[in-house]
C-alpha positions in Angstrom: 0.0 0.1 0.0 1.3 3.5 -0.8 0.4 6.6 1.2 -0.8 9.5 -1.0 1.0 12.8 -0.1 0.3 16.3 -1.4 2.6 19.3 -0.8 0.7 22.6 -1.0 3.3 25.0 -1.7 5.7 22.8 -3.4 7.8 25.4 -5.1 9.0 26.9 -1.8 12.3 26.1 0.0 10.6 23.9 2.5 8.4 22.1 -0.1 11.2 21.5 -2.4 13.2 19.8 0.2 10.2 17.7 1.4 9.9 16.4 -2.2 13.6 15.5 -2.2 12.9 13.2 1.0 9.7 11.8 -0.6 11.4 10.8 -3.8 13.4 8.2 -1.9 10.2 6.6 -0.7 8.6 3.6 -2.5 5.9 3.6 0.0 4.7 7.2 -1.1 2.8 8.4 -4.0 3.2 12.1 -4.5 0.1 14.0 -5.9 1.1 17.0 -8.0 -0.6 20.1 -8.9 -0.2 21.4 -12.5 1.8 24.7 -12.3 -1.0 26.8 -13.8 -3.4 25.7 -11.0 -1.3 26.3 -8.1 -3.6 29.1 -6.9 -6.8 27.4 -8.0 -8.9 26.7 -4.8 -10.9 24.0 -6.3 -7.9 21.9 -7.7 -5.9 22.6 -4.4 -9.1 21.3 -2.4 -9.4 18.3 -4.6 -5.7 17.2 -4.0 -5.9 18.1 -0.2 -8.8 15.9 0.1 -7.4 13.0 -1.8 -4.3 12.9 0.3 -3.6 10.7 3.3 -1.0 13.4 4.3 -0.9 17.0 3.1 2.0 19.2 3.8 1.2 23.0 3.9 4.3 25.0 3.0 2.5 28.3 2.8 2.2 31.7 4.6 -0.1 31.8 7.6 -3.0 33.0 5.8 -2.8 30.7 3.0 -2.4 27.7 5.4 -5.7 28.7 7.1 -7.2 28.9 3.7 -5.9 25.4 2.8 -7.3 23.9 6.1 -10.7 25.3 5.4 -10.7 23.5 2.1 -10.3 20.1 3.9 -13.5 18.0 4.3 -12.1 14.6 4.2 -11.6 13.5 8.0 -9.0 11.1 7.0 -6.5 13.6 5.6 -3.7 14.4 8.0 -2.4 18.0 7.7 1.2 19.0 8.7 1.4 22.7 8.6 4.8 24.4 8.3 3.6 27.8 8.8 3.3 29.7 12.2 -0.6 29.6 12.1 -1.4 26.6 14.3 1.8 26.2 16.5 -0.1 27.0 19.7 -3.5 26.4 18.4 -5.9 24.2 20.4 -6.6 20.7 18.7 -3.3 20.8 16.9 -0.4 18.5 18.0 3.1 20.1 18.0 5.2 18.2 15.6 8.2 17.6 17.8 8.4 13.9 18.8 11.3 14.7 21.2 9.4 17.3 23.2 8.0 15.1 25.9 7.5 11.2 26.5 3.9 11.4 25.4 4.5 13.6 22.3 4.7 10.8 19.9 1.2 9.6 21.0 -0.1 13.0 20.3 1.3 13.2 16.9 0.3 9.5 16.0 -3.4 10.4 17.1 -3.8 13.7 15.4 -4.9 14.8 11.9 -3.8 18.2 12.6 0.1 18.8 13.3 2.0 21.9 13.5 5.6 21.7 12.4 7.9 23.6 14.7 9.9 26.7 13.6 13.6 26.2 13.3 14.7 28.7 16.0 12.0 27.3 18.3 13.0 23.7 17.7 16.5 24.4 19.0 15.5 26.5 21.8 12.6 24.1 23.0 15.0 21.2 22.9 17.4 23.2 25.0 14.9 24.6 27.6 12.1 22.1 28.1 14.2 19.4 29.7 15.7 21.9 32.2 12.4 23.4 33.1 10.8 19.8 33.5 13.8 18.9 35.8 13.2 21.9 38.0 16.6 23.2 37.2 15.3 26.3 35.4 12.4 28.1 37.2 9.4 28.6 35.0 9.6 32.4 35.8 13.2 32.7 34.7 14.1 35.6 32.5 15.9 33.9 29.9 17.9 35.4 26.7 18.8 33.4 23.6 20.7 34.1 20.3 20.3 32.3 17.1 22.6 32.4 14.1 21.2 30.8 11.0 21.8 30.6 7.3 20.1 32.7 4.8 18.0 30.0 3.5 15.7 30.5 6.5 14.6 33.8 4.7 13.0 31.8 1.7 13.5 32.2 -1.9 13.7 35.9 -2.1 16.6 36.1 0.6 18.3 33.1 -1.0 18.4 35.1 -4.5 19.5 38.2 -2.6 22.5 36.4 -1.1 23.3 34.3 -4.2 23.3 37.3 -6.6 26.4 38.7 -4.8 27.6 42.3 -5.1 26.2 43.7 -1.9 28.9 44.0 0.9 26.5 44.3 3.5 25.6 40.7 3.2 29.1 39.4 4.0 28.5 40.2 7.7 26.2 38.6 10.4 23.0 40.6 10.5 20.8 40.6 13.6 17.2 41.1 12.8 13.7 41.1 14.5 15.0 43.7 16.9 11.5 44.8 17.8 11.9 41.8 20.1 8.6 40.2 18.8 9.8 37.3 16.6 7.0 35.1 15.3 8.6 32.0 17.1 8.2 33.5 20.5 4.7 32.2 21.3 5.8 28.5 20.6 9.0 29.0 22.5 7.0 29.9 25.5 4.1 27.4 25.1 6.3 24.3 24.7 8.8 24.9 27.2 6.9 25.9 30.2 8.4 29.3 30.5 5.9 32.0 31.6 8.2 35.0 30.8 8.9 35.7 27.2 12.6 35.1 26.3 14.6 38.0 25.0 15.5 36.5 21.6 17.9 37.8 19.0 18.2 35.9 15.7 21.2 36.7 13.3 21.3 35.7 9.6 24.8 34.8 8.4 26.4 34.7 5.0 26.0 30.8 4.5 23.2 28.9 3.1 22.0 26.7 6.0 23.0 25.6 9.5 21.5 27.0 12.8 22.7 27.3 16.4 20.8 28.8 19.3 22.7 29.5 22.4 21.3 30.3 26.0 23.5 31.8 28.7 22.7 30.7 32.3 23.9 32.1 35.6 24.0 29.0 37.8 23.0 31.1 40.8 19.7 32.1 39.3 18.8 28.3 38.8 17.7 25.9 41.3 20.0 25.7 44.3 22.9 23.3 43.7 22.7 23.3 39.9 26.0 22.6 38.2 27.0 22.0 34.6 27.1 18.3 35.4 23.5 18.4 36.4 22.6 20.2 33.1 24.2 17.6 31.1 22.6 14.9 33.2 19.1 16.4 32.7 19.7 16.3 28.8 21.1 12.8 28.8 18.2 11.4 30.6 15.6 13.1 28.6 17.1 12.3 25.1 18.3 8.7 26.0 17.4 6.7 23.0 16.5 9.5 20.7 18.1 8.7 17.4 18.1 12.2 16.2 19.3 14.3 19.3 23.0 13.8 20.3 24.1 15.2 23.7 27.6 16.4 23.9 29.7 17.3 27.0 33.0 18.8 27.7 36.0 17.3 26.1 33.9 15.8 23.3 35.8 16.4 20.1 32.6 17.0 18.1 31.8 20.1 20.1 34.5 22.4 18.8 36.5 22.8 15.7 39.9 24.3 16.6 38.1 26.2 19.4 35.2 27.3 17.3 31.7 26.1 17.2 30.8 25.0 13.7 27.2 26.1 13.1 26.9 23.9 9.9 28.1 20.7 11.4 24.6 19.1 11.4 23.9 20.1 7.9 22.3 17.5 5.6 21.1 15.6 8.7 17.9 15.3 10.7 20.2 15.5 13.9 20.2 18.1 16.7 23.5 18.4 18.8 23.0 19.6 22.3 26.1 21.0 24.0 26.9 22.4 27.4 29.7 24.7 28.1 30.5 26.2 31.4 32.4 26.7 34.6 31.5 26.8 38.4 29.3 29.9 38.1 28.1 30.0 34.4 26.8 27.8 31.6 26.2 28.2 28.0 23.8 25.6 26.4 23.7 25.3 22.7 21.6 23.4 20.2 22.6 23.2 16.5 20.8 21.8 13.6 20.1 22.1 9.8 17.4 24.7 9.5 16.2 23.0 6.2 16.3 19.6 7.8 15.4 19.1 11.5 14.4 22.7 11.5 11.8 22.4 8.7 11.4 19.7 6.1 13.1 16.9 7.9 11.0 17.5 11.0 7.8 17.5 8.9 8.7 14.2 7.4 9.6 12.7 10.7 6.2 13.8 12.1 4.6 12.0 9.1 6.5 8.9 9.8 5.3 9.0 13.5 1.7 9.7 12.4 1.6 6.8 9.8 3.4 4.4 12.3 6.3 3.6 10.1 9.9 3.8 11.0 10.5 7.2 12.2 13.7 7.5 10.3 12.5 6.5 7.0 13.7 8.7 4.2 15.8 10.8 6.6 
């Protein structure tokens, strides 16, 4: 039996990468829309309702419209926009979030794919909040450096055209401190105070690393770097796509520098803890087009369908 899959928004960065994953799958029949009908609601609706799984790789408003076109109760929607990441009735598509998360993804026909920055931040903070090491009311700051592919086709074209010296340097953005990933970063970590979050786009295609500085004196009494590592090791034990690294591991640094692109072309997340007796820096890195977008969506589909979670990844 083949599962029928439709990607609405197949020409975007995330949609194209999903198609690359699906092309390796003999168990998948990809439903395609004719280019001239990409914006035709009737044809989109037909394909959405014919699919066992529909990926929505669209802006928020278009994703909401697509969901409204679906009348088939058997169609599972995996939405890559920010429209439904904190919406009631939608499962958050991050299997590693909590012990019960796979059951929620498996049982839901509405799955919201996490954002790339949010995936890294949540995988860093949720285990520490759950373990009682970081108080829910902690005032946390985070910085994320990411490749320019996260900005979509327009930004990719801008960088690859060359000729603009401004693009050779890292560029912080969303400095109004209201980044669109913040609601899910709070909702799925247990934090009750909004993080102070600064994303930075760098002059490279893909790769992402979120870093969160922590003063150990502000955490639960007796918290040490070793206890942070232990909390991650316990939470992610047996997770094939999460690797916990600790001091002295040669995979952490390259000649003293952190390689933001070291997880590229994988569905892996590296969790790293740096620190001393009074401070810690926790870091998560991933491929923003893989585990940060398309890979995560395919992983969620695999969980929902009950097939091997790493199939095609």
